[in-house]
N, C-alpha and C positions, 0 to 999 in steps of 0.2 A: 793764655788760651786754654780752654777746657778741651781735654783730649780723653775720650772714653777709655782708650787702651791704657794710657798712662794712669788714669784714675783707678781702673780696676787693678792694674799691676802693682800700684803703690798701696792698695788696700791690703791689710794683713790677712784678710779672709781668702785671698787667692791661694789655691792649693797647687794647681798644675794646669798645663795646657792639655786640652782634649785632642784626639786625633784630627778632628776637623778644624782645629785652630781656635776653638772656643776657649774661654777661661772657665775653670771650675772653682766655685767658691767653697772655702772651707766650711762656712756656715751660712745657711739660708737666712737672709735678712727678715723673712716673713715667719718661718716656723722654727728657726734655729737648728734645723737638721744638720748634723756634722759628718755625714757620710759621703760628701762630695757629689751630691746629686743636683746641684744648682749650676746650670750652664748659662754663660753670657756670650753671645756672639758679638764680637767687637765691631765688625763691619756693618751689620744690619741694626745693631742695638737691641735685638730680641733677647729675651731671657726666659728661663723656665726652671722651676724646681720640680723634679720628678718624684718628690716625696709628698708635698702638700698641693701641688698643682698650680701654685702661684706663677703667673707668667705675664708677659707683655711685650709690646713692640717698641716701647718708648723708654729710653734711658732715664728720662725724668722720673718716671714711676719707680725705677730701681733706686735712684738717688734718694728719693723721699724716705725709703725704708732704711737704706744704709746710714744716712745722716740723721734720721729722725726729725725731718723737717717737712713742712707742707709743700704742696705741688708748686705754689706760686714762688716760694723761696728757692725750690729746686730749679725752676725755669730761669730765675734770675741768675742763679749760679752758673747755669749752662750758657746763658746769653752773655754773661760778663766776659766769657772767653770762648767764643763759638768754635767748635771743631769736632769732628767725629772720626777719630783714628786716621787723620790725614798724615801723609808723610811730612816730616818736619820741614823739609825744604819748601813744600807746597804751603804749609801753614805760615811760614815766614813771609812768603810772597803775598799771602792773603791778608795777613794782619799788619804787615809792615810794607804796604804797597810801594812799588818803585815809582809810581806815577806821582811826580812832584809838581808838574806844570800842566796846564791845559791850554787849548787853542784860544780860548776867549771868544768874543764875538767879532765878526768881520768889521774891518775899518769902515766899510760902506753902510753898515747897519743903521737904519733909522727906526727908532721905537715908535709904535703907534701913539703911546702916551709918554711924554717926557715928564717924569715925576719931579725932577729937579726944577724945571721951568714951570711946572704946573699947567701944562697945556697939551693939547692933542695935535700931533703932526699930520694925522690922517687915518682913515679906516680903509684898508685894502678891500676891494670888491670881493675878492675870494673869501675873506673871512666873513663878510656880510652874507654872502651866498650860503655859507655853511652854518649860519645862525650863531656865530660867536659873539657874545655880548661884549660891551665895552669893559665891563667889570673883569671879565676873563682875560681880555687883551692886556689890561693893566697888570693883573695879578701874575700872568705868565710872561710879561715883558715882551709880548709879540711885536714884530716889526717887519721890515722888508729891506731889500737892497735895490737901489735904482741904477747902480753901475757895478763894475767889477765882475769877478768870477761868478758870484751868486746873484747876478742881475735878474730882476723880475721874479725873484723867489721870496716866499714868506719865510722869515727867520723865527724858528721856535727855540728859544734859549733853553739849555739844560743846565740847571744849577744844583750841584750836589756838594755841599760844604764849600771848600775852596776851589773845587773843580768847576770850570765854566766852559761849556761847549754849546753846540747847536745842531739842529737839523734844518736844512733849507728845502722847502717844498715848492715844486714848480707850480706856477699858476696857469699853465697851458697843458694840453694833452701831449704827453711825452712819447717819443718814438723808442725803438728798440735799442738805440745807442745812447740814450740819456736817462739818468735815474729820476724817478718821481721825487724821491727824497735823497738829497746829497748831504755829505758831511765833510767837515774840514780835515785836512791832513793832521795826523798826530792826535786825533780824537780817541779817547779811551772810554768809549761808551759802555763797555762791559763793566766799568767801575762806577757807573752813574745811573741815575734813575730820573726820569722826567717827573717834575712836580715835587721833588724831594724837599725843596725849600718852603713848600706850603703846608706840609703835613705835620701835625702835632703828635708827639709821642703818646702811646696808650690808647689810640683810637682804633676803630675798625678800619681795615684797608681793603680796597679793591685793586688788584693788580691787572693791568691791561697792557696793550701792545705799544701803540704809538701816541704822538702828541695830540691828535684830534680826539682820541679815545679818552685821554686824561682830561682834556678840556670839556668833553661831553659829560664826564663824571662830575667834574667841578660844578658845572651848571645844574646838575641834577642833585647836588648836595651830598655827593659821595666822595670822601677822601680817597684819592687814588694815586698810584705810581705807575709810570710807563716803563716797560722793560726795554724799549727800543728794539723790538723784535719778538720772537716766539720762544726764546731760550732765556734761562736765568743763570747767571754766573755765580760763583762762590762769593765774589765781592758784593754782588747785589743782594744775595741772601744775608750777608753780614750786615749790610746797610739796613735791611728790613728788620733784622733781629735787634739792632740797636734802638729801634723805635719802640720795641716791646709792645706791639699792637695787640689789642684785645682779641682780634680774630683777623684772618686773612682770607679773602675771597678771590680766587683766580678767575678773571673774566676776559678770556681771549675772544677773538672774533668767532662767530658761530661755526665756521668751517674748521676751526682749530681745536676742537674738543680733544682729539688724540694728542695734539701738541701740548695742551694744558696738563693732561695726565703725565705726559713724558717729562714736562718741566718739573712737576712735583716729585715724580719718582726719582729724578736724578739730583734733587736738592735735599738738604737737611732741614728745610723749613718746617715740615710737619712735626719734627721732634721738638720744636720750640713753641709752637702756638697752634691753635685750632685752625685747620686749613680745609677749605672746600672749593669746589668749582661751581661756576655759574653758567647755566645754559641759556643763551639769548636766542630770540626769534625775531625776524624782521629787519636785521641789520647789525652792523658793528656798533660798539658803544658810542663812537663818534657820530654815527648817523641817526640814531634813534632820538625821538623827542624826549625831553627831560622827564616828563611824567612816566612814559613807558619804560625808560631806562631805570628809573628809581623803583618802579614796581617789579620789573624783571630781575633786578639785582638781588632779590631774595629767593630766586629760583635756584637754590643751592643743592649740591650733591656732596655728601661727605667723602673725603678722600680716604682710601682704604688704609693708609698709614697714619691717619690723624690720631692724636692722643685721645680724642673723644671716644674712640671705639677700640682702644687697646685693651688687652686683658684676656 
């Protein structure tokens, strides 16, 4: 696991700790000044040399100078062991997750398309009314339950590596005492991402909220992952980092712009890859027509901690 504090402390250029907790480098990697005027803030990743003015908000930029490598190599070095001065017990929990099992799919689950048998079992009216294509139903392994606890709900499988879980969407108007989306007991959705099994490494990614948003993006030709909410856990950041995406676009529902910024501000994702936010009008990603969604997906705003505007 890459740990910025450990990396800086192990570097022979470290001279001492400053009063504010920063590390002071013995030699500036940029101008070679040896008077202890280069400060690195372990928590934020910011650094500055008060001699030559070299500065940045991104540890990747610092590593390129220290190691004499390019930015792409530095990002891979960080992504290979993601972490930013996390307490060791937290790092162990993140990179050696305790989650060994997952709920799986309900026994009563009936897939819309039975791949093994090569036939369709049916197309729920709810999915048809939402404009979900048969191609999407098959790709996301959508189905339903005719009996049991999740009776009359649409089953949206969540497949992240060996972890398999689901969300069950009501097909009726729910009241105050029943959830629109229900989940199984023992679900560890903070360690999972909707659509993860369909995304290829190295591509652009759009990060959205729920299953219908991911399906909407899929039908618009946008590789996407669903957070299963408006927050991003460390485990989810780690999963995204492993894909080494070309860029990440956070596209939450229109009313959640503040939530989007809060998600980015609390995660380490902007240190690993170019990140921006997308502002939508006219509906959520899962409600917009494919053409409109594809067009609006480029209405991006750079995030203030993105590596693209550091320095």
